[in-house]
C-alpha positions as CSV (number, residue, x, y, z in Angstrom):
1,A,-14.5,52.6,-56.9
2,E,-14.8,49.1,-58.0
3,I,-17.8,47.8,-56.2
4,E,-17.8,44.6,-54.3
5,I,-19.1,42.6,-51.6
6,D,-16.4,42.2,-48.7
7,A,-18.6,41.9,-45.4
8,L,-21.2,39.2,-46.7
9,N,-20.0,36.1,-44.7
10,V,-23.3,35.7,-43.1
11,P,-24.2,32.0,-43.2
12,G,-27.8,31.2,-44.3
13,D,-28.6,28.8,-41.2
14,A,-29.5,30.6,-38.1
15,Q,-27.5,28.2,-35.9
16,A,-24.4,28.9,-38.1
17,A,-24.7,32.4,-38.1
18,F,-24.7,32.3,-34.6
19,D,-21.4,30.3,-33.8
20,E,-19.9,32.4,-36.4
21,A,-20.4,35.2,-34.8
22,F,-18.4,34.2,-31.7
23,V,-15.7,33.1,-33.4
24,R,-14.9,36.9,-35.2
25,L,-16.1,38.8,-31.6
26,E,-13.3,36.5,-30.0
27,P,-10.2,38.4,-31.7
28,I,-12.0,41.8,-31.0
29,L,-13.0,41.2,-27.0
30,G,-11.1,38.4,-25.8
31,A,-12.4,34.7,-25.3
32,S,-13.8,35.3,-21.9
33,D,-15.6,38.4,-23.0
34,A,-17.1,36.7,-26.1
35,A,-18.1,33.3,-24.2
36,R,-20.0,35.8,-21.6
37,I,-21.9,37.2,-24.4
38,K,-22.7,33.8,-25.9
39,S,-23.6,32.6,-23.0
40,H,-26.2,35.5,-22.2
41,L,-27.6,34.8,-25.5
42,E,-28.6,31.4,-25.4
43,V,-30.9,32.1,-22.5
44,T,-34.4,31.1,-24.0
45,E,-37.0,32.4,-21.6
46,E,-38.3,35.6,-21.3
47,Q,-36.9,37.8,-18.8
48,T,-37.1,41.6,-18.1
49,L,-35.1,44.4,-20.3
50,E,-32.6,44.1,-17.1
51,Q,-32.4,40.7,-17.1
52,R,-31.9,40.9,-20.8
53,S,-28.9,43.2,-20.5
54,L,-25.4,42.7,-20.2
55,V,-22.9,45.6,-19.8
56,L,-19.3,44.2,-20.3
57,G,-17.7,46.5,-17.8
58,R,-14.7,48.1,-19.7
59,E,-14.5,50.6,-22.4
60,L,-13.4,49.7,-26.0
61,D,-11.6,52.1,-28.4
62,K,-13.2,53.1,-31.6
63,D,-12.4,50.3,-33.5
64,Q,-13.1,47.8,-31.5
65,R,-16.8,49.2,-31.0
66,K,-16.9,49.3,-34.9
67,G,-15.8,45.5,-35.1
68,V,-18.6,44.5,-32.5
69,Y,-21.4,46.3,-34.1
70,M,-20.6,45.1,-37.6
71,V,-20.4,41.2,-36.3
72,T,-23.9,41.8,-34.5
73,N,-25.4,43.4,-37.5
74,N,-24.8,41.2,-39.8
75,F,-24.4,37.9,-37.9
76,L,-26.8,38.5,-34.8
77,P,-29.8,40.9,-35.8
78,T,-32.4,39.0,-34.5
79,R,-30.7,37.7,-31.2
80,V,-29.3,40.8,-30.1
81,T,-29.4,44.8,-29.7
82,C,-26.1,46.2,-29.2
83,E,-26.0,49.7,-27.8
84,T,-22.9,52.7,-26.4
85,V,-23.5,53.6,-22.5
86,D,-21.1,55.9,-21.3
87,G,-18.4,54.5,-23.3
88,Q,-19.3,50.8,-22.7
89,L,-21.1,48.4,-24.6
90,R,-24.3,47.1,-23.8
91,F,-26.0,44.0,-25.1
92,I,-29.4,43.4,-25.4
93,R,-30.9,39.8,-25.8
94,R,-34.1,40.5,-28.3
95,L,-37.0,38.0,-27.3
96,P,-37.1,34.9,-30.3
97,K,-39.2,36.0,-33.2
98,D,-39.4,34.8,-36.6
99,K,-40.2,37.8,-38.1
100,A,-38.6,40.8,-39.6
101,P,-37.6,43.5,-37.4
102,S,-40.4,45.7,-36.8
103,D,-41.0,48.3,-38.9
104,K,-44.2,49.8,-37.2
105,R,-46.1,53.3,-37.7
106,G,-44.3,55.7,-36.0
107,Q,-41.0,54.8,-37.2
108,R,-40.5,57.4,-39.5
109,S,-40.2,59.6,-36.1
110,K,-37.9,57.4,-34.5
111,W,-35.7,56.9,-37.2
112,A,-32.1,57.9,-35.9
113,H,-29.7,57.3,-38.7
114,A,-27.2,59.1,-40.4
115,G,-29.2,59.7,-43.5
116,D,-32.2,58.6,-44.9
117,Y,-31.1,55.9,-47.1
118,C,-29.7,52.7,-46.1
119,H,-27.2,52.0,-49.1
120,F,-26.1,48.5,-49.6
121,V,-24.1,45.7,-51.9
122,M,-26.4,43.2,-54.1
123,Q,-25.0,40.1,-55.5
124,K,-27.1,38.1,-57.5
125,E,-27.0,35.0,-59.8
126,N,-29.2,34.1,-62.7
127,Q,-32.1,36.8,-62.3
128,D,-32.8,40.3,-63.1
129,S,-32.2,43.3,-60.8
130,M,-35.8,44.2,-60.6
131,D,-36.8,41.0,-59.6
132,T,-34.4,40.6,-57.1
133,L,-35.5,43.9,-55.1
134,Q,-39.2,43.1,-56.1
135,Q,-38.2,39.9,-53.9
136,I,-36.9,41.6,-51.2
137,A,-39.5,43.9,-50.8
138,R,-41.9,40.8,-50.5
139,T,-40.0,39.5,-47.7
140,L,-39.7,42.9,-45.8
141,K,-43.7,43.4,-46.8
142,C,-43.1,47.2,-48.4
143,N,-43.0,48.9,-51.9
144,A,-40.5,48.1,-53.9
145,R,-40.6,51.8,-55.1
146,V,-38.1,52.4,-52.0
147,F,-35.0,50.8,-53.5
148,G,-33.1,52.6,-55.9
149,M,-30.3,51.1,-58.1
150,A,-28.1,53.2,-60.8
151,G,-28.5,50.4,-63.7
152,T,-29.8,47.0,-64.0
153,K,-27.4,44.5,-64.7
154,D,-27.6,41.1,-66.8
155,K,-29.7,38.4,-65.8
156,R,-27.7,35.6,-67.0
157,G,-24.6,35.7,-64.8
158,I,-23.5,37.2,-61.1
159,T,-23.5,40.5,-61.3
160,V,-22.9,43.1,-58.2
161,Q,-24.4,46.8,-57.7
162,K,-25.1,49.3,-55.2
163,C,-28.3,50.1,-54.4
164,S,-30.3,52.0,-51.9
165,A,-33.5,51.8,-49.6
166,F,-35.6,55.0,-48.6
167,R,-35.4,54.2,-44.5
168,I,-35.0,50.5,-44.4
169,A,-32.7,49.7,-41.6
170,H,-30.0,47.8,-42.3
171,D,-31.0,45.2,-39.5
172,R,-34.2,44.4,-41.7
173,L,-32.2,43.9,-44.8
174,I,-29.7,41.5,-43.3
175,W,-32.7,39.3,-41.9
176,A,-34.3,39.7,-46.2
177,S,-30.9,38.6,-47.2
178,R,-31.0,35.3,-45.1
179,K,-34.4,34.4,-46.9
180,L,-33.3,36.2,-50.3
181,R,-33.0,33.3,-53.0
182,G,-30.1,33.8,-55.5
183,G,-29.0,36.8,-53.7
184,R,-27.0,38.5,-51.2
185,L,-26.5,41.6,-49.4
186,G,-23.9,43.6,-47.5
187,N,-21.6,46.3,-46.9
188,F,-24.2,48.3,-45.4
189,S,-23.9,52.3,-44.7
190,Y,-26.1,55.5,-44.5
191,G,-26.3,58.5,-46.8
192,E,-28.4,61.3,-47.9
193,K,-29.3,60.8,-51.1
194,E,-30.8,58.1,-52.9
195,I,-29.2,56.0,-55.6
196,K,-30.8,56.9,-59.1
197,L,-30.7,55.6,-62.8
198,G,-27.4,56.5,-64.5
199,E,-25.1,57.6,-61.1
200,L,-22.4,55.3,-61.7
201,G,-18.6,55.4,-63.2
202,G,-18.8,52.3,-65.3
203,N,-19.0,48.5,-65.4
204,Q,-16.6,46.2,-64.9
205,F,-16.5,42.8,-66.6
206,T,-15.5,39.2,-66.4
207,I,-16.9,36.8,-69.0
208,I,-16.1,33.2,-69.8
209,L,-16.6,31.9,-73.4
210,R,-16.8,28.2,-72.7
211,H,-16.5,25.2,-75.8
212,V,-14.3,27.7,-77.9
213,Q,-14.4,26.0,-81.7
214,G,-13.0,26.7,-84.3
215,A,-10.2,29.4,-83.6
216,N,-7.4,29.6,-81.5
217,A,-4.6,31.7,-79.1
218,V,-3.1,32.8,-82.8
219,S,-5.9,32.9,-85.3
220,L,-8.0,35.3,-82.5
221,E,-4.9,37.7,-81.2
222,P,-5.6,40.1,-84.2
223,V,-8.9,40.3,-83.1
224,L,-8.3,41.0,-79.3
225,L,-5.8,43.5,-79.8
226,G,-8.2,45.1,-82.0
227,I,-10.9,45.6,-79.7
228,R,-8.2,46.6,-76.9
229,N,-6.6,49.0,-79.5
230,T,-9.7,50.2,-81.8
231,G,-12.8,49.7,-80.1
232,F,-16.1,48.7,-81.2
233,I,-19.1,50.3,-82.2
234,N,-21.4,51.5,-78.8
235,Y,-24.4,49.8,-79.8
236,F,-27.3,49.4,-77.4
237,G,-27.4,45.6,-77.2
238,M,-30.4,43.8,-77.0
239,Q,-31.2,43.2,-73.4
240,R,-32.0,47.4,-73.9
241,F,-35.0,46.4,-76.1
242,G,-35.9,43.0,-74.3
243,T,-35.7,39.2,-75.6
244,Q,-39.3,38.9,-76.3
245,S,-41.0,38.9,-79.0
246,I,-42.5,42.5,-78.7
247,S,-39.9,45.0,-77.8
248,S,-39.5,47.7,-75.0
249,H,-39.0,50.3,-77.7
250,T,-42.7,48.9,-78.9
251,I,-44.1,49.6,-75.8
252,G,-42.4,52.8,-75.1
253,I,-43.8,54.4,-78.4
254,S,-47.4,53.9,-77.0
255,V,-46.0,55.6,-73.8
256,L,-44.8,58.3,-75.4
257,K,-48.1,58.9,-77.4
258,S,-50.3,58.4,-73.9
259,D,-51.7,55.2,-75.5
260,W,-52.4,53.9,-71.7
261,R,-54.9,50.9,-72.9
262,R,-52.3,50.0,-76.0
263,I,-49.5,50.2,-73.4
264,I,-51.4,47.5,-71.0
265,D,-52.5,45.1,-74.3
266,L,-48.4,45.1,-75.4
267,I,-47.6,44.0,-71.5
268,L,-49.9,41.5,-71.1
269,C,-50.9,40.1,-74.5
270,P,-49.0,36.3,-75.5
271,R,-46.0,36.4,-76.3
272,I,-43.8,34.1,-78.6
273,G,-41.3,31.7,-77.2
274,E,-42.2,32.3,-73.6
275,R,-42.2,29.6,-70.7
276,D,-45.3,27.6,-71.0
277,D,-47.1,28.6,-67.6
278,V,-46.5,32.6,-68.9
279,A,-47.7,31.8,-71.8
280,K,-50.8,29.7,-70.5
281,A,-51.5,33.2,-68.1
282,R,-51.3,35.2,-71.0
283,N,-53.6,33.2,-72.7
284,V,-55.9,33.4,-70.3
285,W,-55.9,37.1,-70.1
286,D,-56.3,37.3,-73.8
287,T,-59.7,34.9,-74.1
288,T,-61.3,36.4,-70.5
289,R,-59.7,39.7,-69.5
290,D,-60.0,38.4,-66.2
291,P,-57.3,39.8,-64.1
292,K,-57.6,37.3,-61.1
293,A,-57.4,34.2,-63.2
294,T,-54.8,35.4,-64.8
295,L,-52.6,36.5,-61.7
296,E,-52.9,33.3,-60.2
297,L,-51.6,31.4,-63.0
298,L,-48.9,34.3,-63.5
299,P,-45.6,32.9,-61.9
300,R,-44.4,35.8,-59.4
301,R,-40.8,35.9,-60.3
302,A,-41.2,35.7,-64.1
303,A,-43.2,39.1,-64.8
304,L,-42.7,42.2,-62.6
305,A,-44.8,44.8,-64.7
306,E,-47.5,42.3,-65.8
307,H,-48.0,41.6,-61.9
308,S,-48.1,45.0,-61.2
309,V,-50.8,45.7,-63.6
310,L,-52.7,43.1,-62.4
311,Q,-52.8,43.7,-59.3
312,H,-54.0,47.2,-59.3
313,F,-56.8,45.6,-61.4
314,V,-58.2,43.3,-58.9
315,K,-57.5,45.6,-56.2
316,S,-59.8,48.4,-58.0
317,G,-62.3,45.6,-59.6
318,S,-62.2,47.3,-62.7
319,T,-59.6,47.1,-66.0
320,N,-60.7,50.3,-67.4
321,N,-58.2,52.9,-65.6
322,C,-54.6,51.9,-67.7
323,S,-53.0,54.9,-66.9
324,A,-53.3,54.3,-63.2
325,A,-52.5,50.6,-63.6
326,F,-49.2,51.9,-65.8
327,A,-48.1,53.6,-62.9
328,C,-48.1,51.2,-60.5
329,I,-45.0,49.4,-62.4
330,P,-41.7,50.3,-60.6
331,R,-40.6,53.8,-61.8
332,N,-37.3,52.4,-63.1
333,L,-39.0,49.7,-65.2
334,R,-41.4,52.4,-66.7
335,L,-38.8,54.8,-67.6
336,M,-36.7,51.7,-69.6
337,Y,-39.2,51.4,-72.1
338,V,-39.2,54.9,-73.3
339,H,-35.5,54.5,-72.6
340,A,-35.6,51.6,-74.8
341,Y,-37.1,54.0,-77.7
342,Q,-34.5,56.6,-77.5
343,S,-31.8,53.9,-78.0
344,F,-33.9,52.5,-81.1
345,I,-33.5,55.7,-82.8
346,W,-29.8,56.4,-81.3
347,N,-28.7,52.7,-83.2
348,H,-29.9,53.5,-86.2
349,A,-28.6,56.8,-86.1
350,V,-24.9,55.3,-85.8
351,S,-25.5,52.5,-88.4
352,E,-26.5,55.8,-90.7
353,R,-23.2,57.6,-89.5
354,I,-20.9,54.8,-90.3
355,R,-22.6,54.1,-93.5
356,V,-22.4,57.8,-95.0
357,F,-19.3,58.7,-93.3
358,G,-17.0,55.4,-91.9
359,T,-15.0,55.6,-88.7
360,K,-11.7,57.0,-89.9
361,G,-12.4,60.4,-87.9
362,A,-14.8,63.1,-87.2
363,V,-16.3,65.0,-89.9
364,P,-18.0,68.9,-90.5
365,G,-21.4,68.5,-89.2
366,D,-20.9,65.9,-86.8
367,L,-21.0,66.7,-82.8
368,V,-18.4,66.1,-80.1
369,I,-17.5,65.8,-76.8
370,V,-13.9,65.3,-76.0
371,A,-13.7,61.6,-74.6
372,S,-12.4,61.2,-70.9
373,D,-12.3,58.9,-68.4
374,F,-15.5,56.9,-67.1
375,S,-16.0,58.6,-64.2
376,D,-16.6,61.9,-66.4
377,N,-18.2,59.9,-69.8
378,A,-21.8,59.9,-68.7
379,H,-23.5,62.8,-70.4
380,A,-27.0,60.9,-70.1
381,K,-29.8,64.0,-68.9
382,S,-32.0,62.6,-65.9
383,K,-32.6,65.8,-64.1
384,A,-34.6,68.7,-64.7
385,P,-32.7,71.7,-67.1
386,E,-32.1,74.0,-63.9
387,E,-30.6,71.1,-61.9
388,E,-27.9,69.8,-63.8
389,T,-24.9,71.5,-65.6
390,R,-25.1,70.5,-69.3
391,V,-22.0,69.2,-71.0
392,V,-22.4,71.4,-74.6
393,P,-21.0,69.4,-77.5
394,V,-19.4,70.9,-80.5
395,L,-19.9,71.2,-84.1
396,V,-17.4,70.1,-86.4
397,T,-16.3,72.5,-89.0
398,E,-13.9,72.1,-91.9
399,E,-11.4,74.4,-89.7
400,N,-11.3,72.5,-86.5
401,A,-12.2,68.8,-87.5
402,S,-8.4,67.8,-87.6
403,D,-8.8,68.6,-83.6
404,Y,-11.2,65.7,-82.8
405,S,-10.8,62.0,-83.0
406,I,-13.2,59.2,-83.8
407,Y,-13.6,58.9,-80.1
408,D,-14.9,62.0,-79.2
409,V,-17.9,62.1,-81.8
410,V,-21.7,62.1,-80.2
411,L,-24.6,61.3,-81.4
412,P,-27.8,62.6,-79.4
413,L,-30.4,60.5,-77.8
414,P,-33.7,61.9,-79.0
415,G,-34.9,64.7,-76.8
416,W,-36.3,68.5,-77.0
417,D,-32.9,69.8,-75.0
418,V,-30.3,68.3,-77.5
419,R,-28.7,69.2,-81.1
420,Y,-28.7,67.3,-83.7
421,P,-25.7,66.8,-86.5
422,E,-25.8,68.9,-89.0
423,H,-25.3,66.7,-91.7
424,Q,-28.0,64.0,-93.1
425,V,-27.8,61.8,-90.2
426,K,-30.6,64.7,-88.7
427,N,-32.8,62.7,-91.1
428,V,-32.7,59.9,-89.7
429,Y,-34.0,61.1,-86.2
430,E,-36.9,62.9,-88.3
431,E,-37.9,60.0,-90.3
432,L,-38.1,57.5,-88.1
433,M,-39.8,59.0,-85.5
434,A,-42.8,60.4,-87.8
435,K,-43.4,56.8,-88.8
436,D,-44.3,56.2,-85.2
437,G,-46.2,59.5,-84.8
438,L,-43.9,61.0,-82.7
439,S,-41.3,63.9,-83.5
440,P,-38.1,65.1,-81.7
441,S,-39.7,68.5,-80.5
442,G,-43.1,67.1,-79.0
443,L,-40.8,64.5,-76.7
444,A,-41.3,68.0,-74.3
445,K,-45.1,67.9,-74.4
446,H,-45.8,64.5,-72.6
447,P,-48.6,65.5,-70.1
448,L,-46.8,63.5,-67.3
449,K,-43.4,65.2,-66.7
450,E,-41.3,62.1,-66.5
451,Y,-41.7,61.1,-69.5
452,R,-40.6,64.5,-71.1
453,L,-37.2,63.3,-72.5
454,A,-34.6,66.1,-72.7
455,G,-32.5,64.0,-74.5
456,A,-28.8,62.9,-73.8
457,Y,-25.2,62.6,-76.0
458,R,-23.4,59.3,-76.5
459,H,-20.3,58.7,-78.2
460,F,-20.3,56.1,-80.9
461,L,-17.2,53.8,-81.0
462,I,-15.1,53.4,-77.2
463,K,-12.4,51.5,-76.2
464,P,-12.6,49.1,-73.4
465,R,-10.4,49.8,-70.3
466,D,-8.1,47.6,-68.9
467,F,-8.6,44.8,-71.5
468,M,-7.0,41.6,-70.8
469,Y,-7.6,38.3,-71.9
470,E,-6.8,34.7,-70.6
471,W,-6.9,31.0,-72.7
472,M,-7.7,28.4,-70.1
473,R,-8.2,24.5,-70.4
474,Y,-10.7,22.9,-68.1
475,N,-12.7,19.3,-67.9
476,D,-16.0,20.2,-66.1
477,D,-18.5,22.3,-67.3
478,A,-20.1,22.9,-63.6
479,L,-17.1,23.8,-62.4
480,P,-17.0,28.1,-62.4
481,L,-13.5,29.6,-64.0
482,A,-13.8,33.0,-62.3
483,R,-14.1,34.1,-58.6
484,S,-17.2,35.8,-57.8
485,D,-16.9,38.3,-54.6
486,S,-18.7,35.5,-52.5
487,D,-16.2,33.0,-53.4
488,A,-13.3,35.6,-52.0
489,I,-15.4,36.1,-48.9
490,E,-15.3,32.4,-48.4
491,G,-11.8,31.8,-49.4
492,K,-11.6,30.2,-52.4
493,H,-9.2,30.8,-54.9
494,D,-9.2,31.9,-58.2
495,P,-9.5,28.5,-60.8
496,E,-6.6,27.9,-62.5
497,S,-6.4,26.3,-66.1
498,I,-5.6,22.7,-66.5
499,E,-2.8,22.2,-68.5
500,F,-4.4,18.8,-70.7
501,G,-7.9,19.9,-70.0
502,Q,-10.3,18.5,-72.6
503,N,-12.1,21.8,-73.1
504,V,-11.0,25.7,-74.0
505,A,-12.2,28.7,-72.5
506,L,-11.3,32.6,-73.0
507,K,-11.7,35.0,-69.8
508,L,-12.0,38.6,-70.3
509,K,-11.9,41.3,-68.3
510,F,-12.5,44.8,-68.8
511,D,-14.1,47.8,-67.9
512,L,-16.9,49.8,-69.9
513,P,-18.1,53.2,-69.5
514,P,-22.0,53.7,-68.1
515,S,-24.9,52.0,-70.6
516,A,-21.9,50.6,-72.6
517,Y,-22.8,46.9,-73.5
518,A,-20.3,44.1,-73.3
519,T,-22.9,42.1,-75.7
520,M,-21.7,44.4,-78.4
521,L,-18.1,43.7,-77.8
522,L,-18.4,40.0,-77.7
523,R,-20.5,40.7,-80.7
524,E,-17.2,42.4,-82.2
525,L,-15.1,39.3,-81.2
526,M,-17.3,36.5,-81.9
527,R,-19.3,37.5,-84.8
528,T,-22.7,35.9,-83.3
529,E,-26.0,36.5,-83.5
530,T,-27.9,39.3,-81.1
531,A,-31.5,39.4,-82.6
532,A,-34.3,39.2,-80.1
533,G,-34.9,35.7,-80.9
534,Y,-31.7,34.3,-80.3
535,Q,-31.5,35.8,-77.2
536,T,-34.7,34.4,-76.3
537,Q,-33.7,31.1,-77.0
538,L,-30.6,31.6,-74.4
539,S,-33.2,32.8,-72.0
540,N,-34.9,29.9,-72.2
541,N,-32.5,27.3,-72.3
542,T,-30.9,28.9,-69.1
543,E,-34.3,28.8,-67.6
544,S,-34.9,25.1,-68.2
545,K,-32.0,24.2,-66.4
546,E,-32.5,25.9,-63.6
């Protein structure tokens, strides 16, 4: 199902949120009871629990109670506690404090929600997923490791995704949402399971290409229809490897070799093309190896991994235990380094497969998994062998080659528990990894279990689902050409094309399976540069405008 925020319209201003709450309570409870509750909550002096309690004196049906709880939890989390006693609602005015709802010792034993994890939808704009969760963690004074997500979303854009928080109650998340810069939280619920990397059925994209020049609806029509009908090569995009001069996969090599000192050096060393404030901090580290001085200069929002490492060094009073310092980086980010290395090898294997055999169909020696809908299209292996039923690919032979299409062909991400194609593409894995001092079988021997990579399978040619496009004309670059979830909640309409607008834009909307990159679809359309240097320039240009 499409993930969207539809219970989010909580004003950032406390008084505005308070007033809005009673606009919403009135149709649920009636004007008289809504006014009674409002008057009760407007009292400011401290009173006894009995004096701070208001009972409506009438029973409400399930839908009414649900509506009241949704309003009070979202709009009045610091003003009132609402509970049901003998079928009647009681409103307890909370004592005024400008701090997060309590998270004192012993709360774990008092946890009374339906599951250990609070699930919520996070909308963010122009920031990384991990940075947004880290910001929430700092606000709530908790460890960022309590948060889980199915995948990271692009920095440049407005993105929506589902997340989980271990034993963080929804009222605390609502409080944090009001203080969040560039993000909002909503749609809270409880569940027994953490949301983990890879646990998603796909991604929906709405992309606006502005200032379209050198092409028009007629000239681009064949390309657009080709993408819709034929698809594109399912390369891992540059986001997978980072947009800086030191690629994530380079760090991944050192992780797989347990070279902890080199990992820290790569994470903290100076890099080409970074922001001036970040570059200054890195230069201090490079010349002094002083973690405290470096940390003081490093912008908090700019470098999560660097902050985690330096904070460990400062707290421990030593820079010697590099393994422990690396372990302080959130797990999702640590795993991204090794996954980036797998992706690097896979991209090279795909290029060789296309160079040798083209894209017309399956050939003997290929591996195939019959392509299905997105919800069944993720074959990554993130669990131990005994915990997951493994999708086993079929080897293509002369006899069965006609039974499969090019869309069924998969290539493995390197690991100790995958099968490799039985033609010359197999050599790519062995030769490239040997240059890095690694081997496919050696990925089972890492001293730390979380870095023992079992591998996965990935289709190398995919078609987007529900691919649609629309040409638009507009005048003002500052005005949006697509409606976000927040816009929808606030009652804003879809932006419309201006008949005689000076500028031309192409609006794309489509779905992709898990771990497929929209940037690769755009590369097929635009034939534009996707190298790390170009991506870094885009990032720096964006940040300079913020």
